[in-house]
BADREN-930261 format. One line per field, with one value per residue (C-alpha): x, y, z; residue number from 1; residue in one letter. Coordinates in Angstrom, 2 decimals, always signed. Layout:
x: X_...
y: Y_...
z: Z_...
i: NUM_...
aa: A_...
***
This chain:
x: +33.12_+35.50_+33.32_+30.60_+27.16_+25.54_+22.52_+21.45_+18.17_+17.06_+14.88_+17.47_+18.38_+17.55_+14.55_+12.43_+12.11_+9.54_+8.59_+12.03_+14.26_+12.39_+12.83_+16.48_+17.32_+15.74_+16.81_+20.01_+19.48_+18.86_+22.01_+24.53_+23.89_+25.22_+27.20_+29.21_+26.91_+27.36_+23.89_+24.18_+21.43_+22.12_+20.14_+21.03_+21.69_+21.95_+21.94_+23.58_+22.92_+23.20_+24.12_+25.94_+28.24_+26.32_+27.81_+26.73_+26.53_+26.55_+29.35_+32.05_+31.67_+28.75_+30.63_+33.61_+30.89_+30.35_+33.29_+34.25_+30.89_+30.29_+26.16_+24.72_+21.04_+19.41_+16.34_+14.67_+14.84_+18.17_+20.14_+18.53_+19.92_+23.23_+25.75_+27.86_+25.25_+24.16_+27.98_+28.73_+30.37_+29.47_+26.20_+22.66_+20.00_+17.00_+14.30_+10.93_+9.18_+7.03_+5.22_+5.34_+4.33_+1.27_+1.07_+1.65_-1.47_-3.95_-1.33_-3.49_-2.77_-5.20_-3.26_-3.40_-0.06_+1.87_+0.58_+1.02_+4.96_+5.28_+3.95_+5.92_+8.61_+8.41_+7.65_+11.21_+13.17_+12.46_+12.27_+16.21_+17.14_+14.67_+17.52_+20.03_+18.86_+21.06_+18.21_+14.75_+12.58_+9.24_+6.75_+3.52_+2.82_+1.06_+2.91_+5.82_+3.50_+3.22_+6.42_+7.22_+4.71_+7.59_+10.32_+9.20_+8.49_+11.83_+13.30_+15.21_+12.54_+14.80_+16.43_+19.39_+17.13_+15.13_+17.72_+18.43_+15.00_+11.47_+10.27_+12.56_+13.07_+16.66_+15.44_+12.57_+12.10_+9.04_+10.31_+7.51_+7.89_+8.27_+7.18_+9.88_+10.31_+10.27_+6.79_+6.64_+6.74_+5.92_+7.97_+5.78_+2.29_+2.26_-1.56_-3.85_-2.80_-0.92_-2.79_-5.65_-9.10_-7.30_-8.77_-7.62_-11.39_-11.29_-12.29_-8.41_-8.55_-5.23_-4.09_-0.34_+1.40_+1.26_-1.00_-0.87_-2.83_-3.56_-5.31_-8.41_-8.95_-11.72_-14.49_-12.79_-13.09_-16.73_-17.51_-15.89_-18.42_-21.23_-20.08_-19.60_-23.26_-22.79_-19.28_-18.95_-15.57_-13.90_-10.82_-9.46_-5.61_-3.66_+0.09_+2.47_+1.13_+4.29_+7.20_+10.39_+12.51_+12.49_+12.84_+9.63_+6.72_+2.95_+0.31_-2.56_-4.43_-3.55_-5.58_-8.01_-8.46_-7.57_-10.12_-13.32_-12.35_-12.73_-15.68_-17.44_-16.03_-14.60_-10.63_-9.17_-12.47_-12.68_-10.39_-5.96_-3.89_+0.62_+2.23_+4.97_+5.99_+6.35_+9.98_+11.02_+11.53_+8.65_+5.96_+4.48_+3.46_+1.21_-0.18_-0.68_-2.40_-5.40_-7.89_-8.66_-6.24_-7.51_-6.38_-8.71_-8.60_-10.08_-10.94_-7.79_-5.18_-2.53_-4.65_-4.34_-0.61_+0.56_+1.48_+1.21_+3.47_+1.60_-0.38_+2.25_+2.72_-0.81_-0.28_+3.24_+1.04_-2.01_-3.91_-7.54_-7.97_-10.52_-9.28_-10.50_-10.69_-8.87_-4.76_-2.73_-2.84_-6.00_-7.03_-5.30_-5.90_-9.56_-8.62_-7.49_-10.13_-7.29_-9.76_-12.78_-12.42_-14.69_-15.98_-13.88_-15.62_-18.63_-19.34_-21.83_-20.40_-16.95_-18.21_-20.24_-17.53_-15.51_-18.07_-18.29_-14.10_-14.63_-18.16_-16.30_-12.06_-10.96_-9.69_-5.62_-4.90_-6.07_-2.43_-0.32_+0.38_+0.54_+3.33_+4.68_+4.41_+6.05_+8.51_+11.58_+13.98_+11.74_+10.78_+14.27_+15.41_+15.65_+17.75_+20.32_+20.58_+21.66_+23.47_+25.56_+26.49_+25.95_+26.05_+25.51_+22.42_+23.21_+21.87_+23.85_+27.10_+26.27_+25.50_+21.49_+19.77_+16.56_+12.49_+12.26_+15.43_+15.00_+12.08_+13.51_+11.01_+13.86_+12.41_+15.08_+16.54_+16.07_+17.62_+21.36_+21.49_+22.94_+26.79_+26.73_+28.98_+27.01_+27.75_+29.58_+27.41_+24.55_+24.33_+22.73_+20.37_+21.44_+20.56_+18.88_+17.17_+14.12_+14.39_+14.47_+11.95_+9.39_+9.59_+9.26_+6.92_+6.97_+7.55_+10.55_+14.46_+16.66_+20.56_+22.30_+25.19_+27.88_+26.49_+27.92_+25.04_+24.69_+23.81_+21.15_+19.63_+19.29_+17.56_+15.32_+14.14_+13.29_+11.56_+9.34_+8.43_+8.03_+5.20_+3.85_+3.40_+4.95_+6.19_+4.38_+5.09_+3.28_+1.76_-0.94_-4.09_-6.60_-4.65
y: +21.54_+18.45_+15.06_+12.92_+13.48_+11.93_+10.60_+9.46_+7.11_+5.88_+2.74_-0.07_-0.33_-3.28_-5.64_-4.85_-0.88_+1.71_+4.42_+7.42_+4.56_+4.18_+7.97_+8.21_+5.26_+6.66_+10.01_+8.42_+6.91_+10.40_+12.41_+9.42_+10.04_+13.37_+13.01_+11.25_+9.54_+7.43_+6.33_+5.06_+3.32_+4.41_+0.66_-2.12_-2.24_-5.53_-5.72_-2.53_+0.62_+1.23_+4.91_+4.92_+3.66_+1.57_+2.32_+1.86_+4.61_+3.10_+4.03_+6.04_+5.64_+8.39_+11.42_+10.05_+9.97_+13.30_+14.87_+13.78_+15.14_+17.69_+18.04_+16.17_+15.39_+13.79_+13.11_+15.86_+13.60_+12.54_+16.25_+15.96_+12.53_+13.09_+16.15_+15.49_+16.82_+19.73_+21.29_+20.46_+23.52_+21.57_+22.53_+20.16_+19.34_+18.81_+16.32_+17.31_+15.43_+13.54_+16.10_+13.26_+15.24_+15.48_+12.16_+11.18_+14.13_+10.32_+8.11_+8.07_+6.80_+6.64_+9.45_+13.00_+14.25_+11.26_+12.40_+16.01_+14.80_+13.31_+15.74_+17.77_+16.54_+15.51_+19.52_+19.83_+17.27_+19.28_+22.79_+21.02_+20.23_+22.79_+25.55_+24.19_+23.18_+25.10_+23.92_+22.05_+19.48_+19.02_+17.26_+19.49_+23.76_+23.00_+21.87_+23.98_+26.88_+24.79_+24.41_+28.57_+29.09_+26.98_+28.63_+31.83_+30.83_+29.81_+33.58_+31.67_+33.45_+37.25_+39.65_+37.39_+34.47_+35.99_+38.76_+35.48_+34.73_+35.97_+34.03_+31.51_+29.22_+29.53_+28.19_+24.91_+23.44_+21.29_+17.67_+14.97_+11.52_+10.27_+6.90_+5.03_+6.31_+2.46_+0.55_-1.82_-5.46_-9.08_-11.13_-13.77_-14.54_-13.40_-13.64_-15.07_-19.15_-18.35_-16.83_-19.87_-17.53_-15.94_-16.89_-16.20_-14.43_-12.78_-8.71_-7.86_-4.89_-3.77_-1.07_-0.74_+0.31_-0.17_+0.27_+3.47_+5.13_+8.13_+6.28_+4.33_+0.59_-0.12_+2.64_+0.44_-3.07_-2.03_-1.26_-4.64_-6.17_-3.77_-4.30_-8.70_-8.68_-7.87_-8.52_-12.32_-12.75_-9.17_-9.93_-7.25_-7.73_-5.46_-5.56_-4.19_-5.47_-5.31_-2.38_-3.37_-1.39_-3.39_-0.27_+1.22_-1.53_-2.22_+0.31_-0.01_+0.28_-2.81_-4.79_-3.10_-3.21_-7.57_-7.80_-5.57_-8.52_-11.60_-10.12_-9.40_-12.88_-12.19_-13.03_-15.26_-14.96_-11.25_-10.02_-10.39_-10.22_-9.94_-10.39_-9.16_-6.11_-6.95_-6.40_-3.18_-4.86_-7.66_-4.50_-4.61_-8.01_-7.33_-4.12_-5.37_-8.43_-6.42_-4.71_-1.54_+0.29_+2.17_+4.60_+5.46_+8.16_+10.32_+13.97_+15.88_+17.76_+15.06_+14.22_+18.13_+18.06_+14.67_+12.68_+9.36_+7.93_+4.12_+6.36_+7.23_+3.34_+2.90_+5.53_+4.19_+0.92_+2.17_+1.09_+2.35_+3.75_+4.84_+7.59_+9.65_+13.20_+15.14_+15.37_+16.34_+13.51_+12.33_+15.81_+15.59_+11.77_+12.80_+15.73_+13.38_+11.05_+8.37_+7.09_+7.83_+10.13_+9.50_+11.84_+10.50_+7.52_+7.23_+3.42_+4.07_+6.15_+4.36_+0.93_+2.47_+4.18_+0.96_-0.81_+2.27_+1.69_-2.30_-2.39_+1.15_+1.24_+5.23_+5.04_+4.36_+7.72_+9.53_+7.84_+9.46_+13.05_+11.69_+9.63_+12.78_+14.92_+12.57_+10.58_+10.26_+12.65_+15.46_+15.58_+15.60_+18.59_+20.64_+18.83_+18.03_+21.97_+22.20_+19.42_+19.78_+23.70_+23.42_+26.36_+27.34_+29.22_+33.02_+33.39_+30.85_+31.97_+35.49_+36.28_+37.13_+36.80_+34.37_+35.84_+35.90_+36.75_+40.02_+40.64_+40.03_+37.15_+34.40_+32.04_+30.12_+26.57_+28.78_+29.99_+31.07_+34.35_+37.29_+36.96_+33.48_+30.86_+28.80_+25.83_+25.87_+26.57_+27.13_+30.89_+32.50_+29.93_+28.13_+23.88_+23.80_+19.90_+18.99_+17.41_+14.26_+11.35_+12.29_+8.33_+5.40_+4.78_+8.70_+8.34_+9.81_+10.43_+13.19_+13.35_+12.09_+12.78_+10.60_+8.75_+8.00_+9.03_+4.95_+4.33_+7.09_+5.74_+2.34_+3.30_+5.07_+2.59_+1.73_+4.34_+4.13_+0.65_+1.10_+4.20_+1.88_-1.93_-4.58_-6.42_-8.86_-11.70_-13.97_-16.17_-14.53_-15.01_-16.70_-19.41
z: +6.38_+6.42_+6.92_+5.97_+7.36_+9.83_+9.88_+13.46_+14.07_+17.03_+16.47_+14.55_+11.20_+9.39_+7.81_+10.80_+10.89_+12.22_+10.68_+11.91_+11.30_+7.19_+7.52_+8.30_+5.82_+2.70_+3.50_+4.21_+0.89_-1.53_+0.35_-0.13_-4.31_-3.48_-0.59_+2.09_+3.84_+7.77_+9.07_+12.12_+14.74_+18.58_+18.83_+16.32_+12.62_+10.83_+6.29_+4.63_+2.67_-0.82_-0.47_+2.97_+5.59_+8.53_+11.62_+16.03_+17.84_+21.31_+23.66_+22.90_+19.36_+19.09_+19.90_+17.41_+14.64_+15.95_+16.13_+12.68_+10.94_+8.98_+9.74_+12.03_+10.85_+14.16_+15.73_+19.00_+21.22_+21.25_+20.94_+24.50_+25.37_+23.94_+25.52_+21.70_+20.34_+21.90_+22.56_+19.18_+17.18_+13.75_+12.71_+13.74_+11.35_+13.89_+12.32_+14.10_+12.23_+14.70_+17.52_+20.18_+23.24_+21.25_+20.67_+24.39_+25.57_+24.44_+26.92_+29.78_+33.33_+36.43_+37.78_+35.87_+37.68_+36.12_+32.73_+33.37_+34.40_+31.11_+28.55_+30.87_+30.52_+26.73_+25.93_+28.06_+25.73_+22.96_+23.32_+24.33_+21.13_+19.43_+21.66_+19.90_+15.83_+13.97_+10.78_+11.43_+9.06_+9.49_+7.26_+6.71_+6.25_+9.07_+11.41_+10.41_+11.65_+14.73_+14.86_+14.41_+17.10_+19.62_+18.09_+18.83_+22.11_+22.60_+21.20_+18.01_+15.57_+16.04_+14.30_+13.36_+11.84_+10.06_+8.22_+6.84_+5.41_+6.14_+5.54_+7.90_+4.72_+6.71_+9.58_+9.50_+6.32_+5.34_+4.44_+4.49_+5.26_+1.02_-0.86_-3.03_-6.60_-8.46_-8.47_-5.50_-7.19_-5.68_-4.24_-2.83_-0.88_+2.51_+3.49_+1.28_+1.55_+3.76_+7.19_+7.95_+7.28_+4.64_+0.99_-2.28_-3.13_+0.46_+0.71_+2.72_+4.34_+5.14_+8.38_+7.51_+10.78_+14.72_+16.51_+19.10_+22.10_+19.55_+16.81_+16.88_+16.14_+17.61_+15.13_+13.09_+14.21_+15.38_+11.64_+10.24_+12.87_+10.95_+7.13_+7.58_+7.16_+4.39_+2.80_+4.80_+2.93_+4.90_+6.35_+8.58_+9.01_+11.58_+10.63_+13.56_+16.78_+18.19_+17.52_+16.57_+19.01_+21.96_+24.12_+22.68_+24.76_+23.52_+24.31_+25.82_+22.69_+21.65_+23.96_+23.70_+20.27_+20.74_+23.35_+21.64_+18.61_+20.63_+22.30_+19.00_+17.61_+15.35_+15.34_+13.27_+11.55_+9.94_+11.79_+11.92_+14.28_+13.42_+16.58_+15.04_+12.45_+8.60_+7.25_+5.43_+2.35_+1.69_+2.25_-0.70_-1.03_+2.17_+0.32_-3.05_-1.07_-0.33_-1.56_+1.14_+3.47_+6.16_+8.83_+11.43_+14.08_+17.11_+16.94_+19.32_+18.52_+17.36_+14.53_+13.31_+13.12_+12.20_+8.85_+8.58_+7.47_+6.44_+4.37_+2.08_+1.76_+0.70_-1.48_-3.32_-3.70_-4.91_-3.22_-2.57_+1.52_+4.01_+5.80_+9.16_+7.92_+9.45_+9.29_+5.70_+3.99_+4.55_+3.39_+0.01_-0.21_-0.78_-2.79_-4.79_-5.41_-3.97_-0.73_+1.04_+4.23_+7.40_+10.40_+13.57_+15.68_+13.19_+12.78_+10.54_+8.22_+8.37_+7.21_+4.42_+3.42_+2.96_+1.03_-0.79_-1.57_-1.63_-4.44_-5.86_-5.84_-7.38_-10.76_-10.95_-12.20_-8.85_-7.14_-10.07_-8.71_-5.11_-5.65_-7.71_-4.97_-1.74_-4.05_-1.42_-4.07_-4.02_-0.77_+0.27_-1.70_+1.17_+3.05_+0.62_+0.03_+3.62_+4.51_+1.08_+2.31_+6.11_+8.20_+11.95_+12.74_+13.08_+16.33_+18.96_+17.62_+19.71_+22.96_+24.00_+25.87_+26.74_+26.57_+29.61_+30.61_+28.38_+29.94_+33.17_+34.09_+34.20_+36.82_+39.83_+37.48_+34.28_+31.45_+33.12_+33.91_+31.68_+32.24_+33.08_+31.16_+28.75_+26.62_+23.79_+20.82_+21.91_+21.36_+24.59_+25.35_+27.69_+27.61_+30.71_+30.98_+32.70_+36.38_+36.34_+37.07_+40.28_+41.24_+39.11_+35.95_+35.18_+32.51_+29.83_+29.00_+31.18_+31.97_+35.30_+36.76_+35.09_+32.85_+29.32_+26.02_+26.18_+29.53_+29.09_+25.38_+27.87_+30.79_+28.30_+26.50_+30.32_+31.52_+28.82_+29.00_+33.15_+32.17_+28.95_+30.06_+28.95_+26.19_+24.41_+21.44_+20.37_+17.28_+14.81_+16.44_+15.06_+14.04
i: 1_2_3_4_5_6_7_8_9_10_11_12_13_14_15_16_17_18_19_20_21_22_23_24_25_26_27_28_29_30_31_32_33_34_35_36_37_38_39_40_41_42_43_44_45_46_47_48_49_50_51_52_53_54_55_56_57_58_59_60_61_62_63_64_65_66_67_68_69_70_71_72_73_74_75_76_77_78_79_80_81_82_83_84_85_86_87_88_89_90_91_92_93_94_95_96_97_98_99_100_101_102_103_104_105_106_107_108_109_110_111_112_113_114_115_116_117_118_119_120_121_122_123_124_125_126_127_128_129_130_131_132_133_134_135_136_137_138_139_140_141_142_143_144_145_146_147_148_149_150_151_152_153_154_155_156_157_158_159_160_161_162_163_164_165_166_167_168_169_170_171_172_173_174_175_176_177_178_179_180_181_182_183_184_185_186_187_188_189_190_191_192_193_194_195_196_197_198_199_200_201_202_203_204_205_206_207_208_209_210_211_212_213_214_215_216_217_218_219_220_221_222_223_224_225_226_227_228_229_230_231_232_233_234_235_236_237_238_239_240_241_242_243_244_245_246_247_248_249_250_251_252_253_254_255_256_257_258_259_260_261_262_263_264_265_266_267_268_269_270_271_272_273_274_275_276_277_278_279_280_281_282_283_284_285_286_287_288_289_290_291_292_293_294_295_296_297_298_299_300_301_302_303_304_305_306_307_308_309_310_311_312_313_314_315_316_317_318_319_320_321_322_323_324_325_326_327_328_329_330_331_332_333_334_335_336_337_338_339_340_341_342_343_344_345_346_347_348_349_350_351_352_353_354_355_356_357_358_359_360_361_362_363_364_365_366_367_368_369_370_371_372_373_374_375_376_377_378_379_380_381_382_383_384_385_386_387_388_389_390_391_392_393_394_395_396_397_398_399_400_401_402_403_404_405_406_407_408_409_410_411_412_413_414_415_416_417_418_419_420_421_422_423_424_425_426_427_428_429_430_431_432_433_434_435_436_437_438_439_440_441_442_443_444_445_446_447_448_449_450_451_452_453_454_455_456_457_458_459_460_461_462_463_464_465_466_467_468_469_470_471_472_473_474_475_476_477_478_479
aa: M_S_G_P_V_L_V_L_T_T_D_P_V_G_P_E_M_P_G_P_A_I_R_A_F_E_L_A_R_V_L_G_R_H_L_D_V_V_L_A_S_T_V_S_I_A_G_G_H_P_N_A_D_L_R_L_A_V_G_P_E_L_P_R_L_V_A_G_A_S_V_S_F_V_P_S_S_L_V_Y_M_A_E_E_L_R_S_T_E_R_P_V_V_V_D_I_Y_D_P_Y_H_L_E_N_L_E_A_R_S_A_A_R_E_Q_D_D_A_N_V_T_R_L_S_G_V_L_N_T_A_L_R_R_G_D_F_F_T_C_A_S_E_R_Q_R_D_F_W_L_G_S_L_A_A_L_G_R_V_N_P_Y_T_Y_G_E_S_P_R_L_D_S_L_V_R_V_V_P_F_G_L_P_G_E_P_P_R_R_Q_G_P_V_L_R_G_V_V_P_G_I_G_A_D_D_K_V_L_I_W_G_G_G_V_Y_D_W_L_D_P_L_T_L_V_R_A_V_A_R_L_K_D_R_E_P_S_V_R_L_V_F_L_G_M_A_H_P_N_P_D_V_P_R_M_G_M_A_G_Q_L_E_R_L_S_D_E_L_G_L_T_G_R_H_V_F_F_N_P_G_W_A_P_Y_D_R_R_A_D_Y_L_L_E_A_D_V_A_V_S_T_H_L_D_H_V_E_T_R_Y_S_F_R_S_R_V_L_D_Y_I_W_A_G_L_P_M_V_L_T_E_G_D_V_L_A_A_E_V_S_A_A_G_A_G_V_T_V_P_P_G_D_E_V_A_L_E_E_A_L_Y_R_V_L_T_V_P_P_A_R_E_S_F_R_A_L_S_E_R_Y_C_W_D_R_V_A_E_P_L_V_E_F_C_S_A_P_R_R_A_P_D_L_L_V_P_R_L_S_P_E_E_A_A_G_T_A_T_P_G_G_P_A_P_E_G_A_A_R_P_P_G_T_G_G_E_A_V_V_A_P_P_G_P_P_G_P_G_Q_G_G_V_G_P_A_G_G_A_S_T_S_E_L_L_S_A_A_G_R_Q_V_A_E_R_L_G_S_W_G_R_G_K_W_R_G_R
***
């Protein structure tokens, strides 16, 4: 197949990028060493890229890019929103490293029916992508087991896909988040002596990403309230209080965090909030000024299948860590001796661990194996292999029944009945979008009759914003 590899992201590409955009940017960097690559954002682009042609995929440009690509690498949500991706006969690689339907179990409102509608809708978004993908990438072997179960329930684990590979490596491979091969370098001061209240000799703890409803910064703040009594110079910095994508609103947990810090008298003295987002090319400065990195969460299903990309930055910087146990990376960090893990929600254990790591940090050698394992060049190998010889999934090229049809239990509004017209490239699995939102504030995204892809993408952001609250920006709190 002729044409470049198309790497798509639904986040901004530029100086300030969230995790999904960073992932697209860095994977495009590796792919671009071997193949022609176009990196496209449906939101905005700024600056340049060392190995890819940057494009803005809005309006008619998205279908043109998809039609001209030999293979597309895309987030699952975009498959749902863009008919061009669902109907193309070119191979589509779907990135499922983020099980966002599990994350949204923690985005609770006052009405369980509303929460159920949102999570069920997001499951439908994912299922649409799982039905269409020719190849899938996820973040860990634990995630791979989870996604194989989801694919099996949709009929994608079958004699056709099994016949290509009994381990189903031809269908799903692990492509984790990665870290740069070169060490971080300082460009200039960003915290010490810059942010009022943070001095040259203070003990700086850093929370290296956003504040989301499925994380637990509250236990961390309570632990710092205890720790300050025996380590008065402790300073905790939250680096990302406002997501760089304007369509992603501030979550409820961010407000709870700020209120708790205020109530405990910590804001501007021991706890500091960056109201925006750390620029991608300056993140090393923040990390290298810190003494300890932290990431805390509660004990729920999202944790088990999560892959905290901020922890990769901590490893890259050789920054000692205190992490809540329960996820894959926390276990690897603990086993390597690069940090300490604590039980979820235990502020006493967390305070003790912070004090211990501040007092006796781990040896630099404990980071070497993790850094080598998660280098972008290494983790991207399965994706480079597929994109170098892209192919359609064999079960999408033949007429097939859905599991419900084969069992005789298909329901109205479900998969298309046998013999019905099916969208090109779906190989017998009808791509049926979940029903539209029952009303304002129900969340999710969904194709609407006659709407263009760009209109759907804008509507998606508005609907998510309605569900999760208002967007806020401000100055460093505590100045």
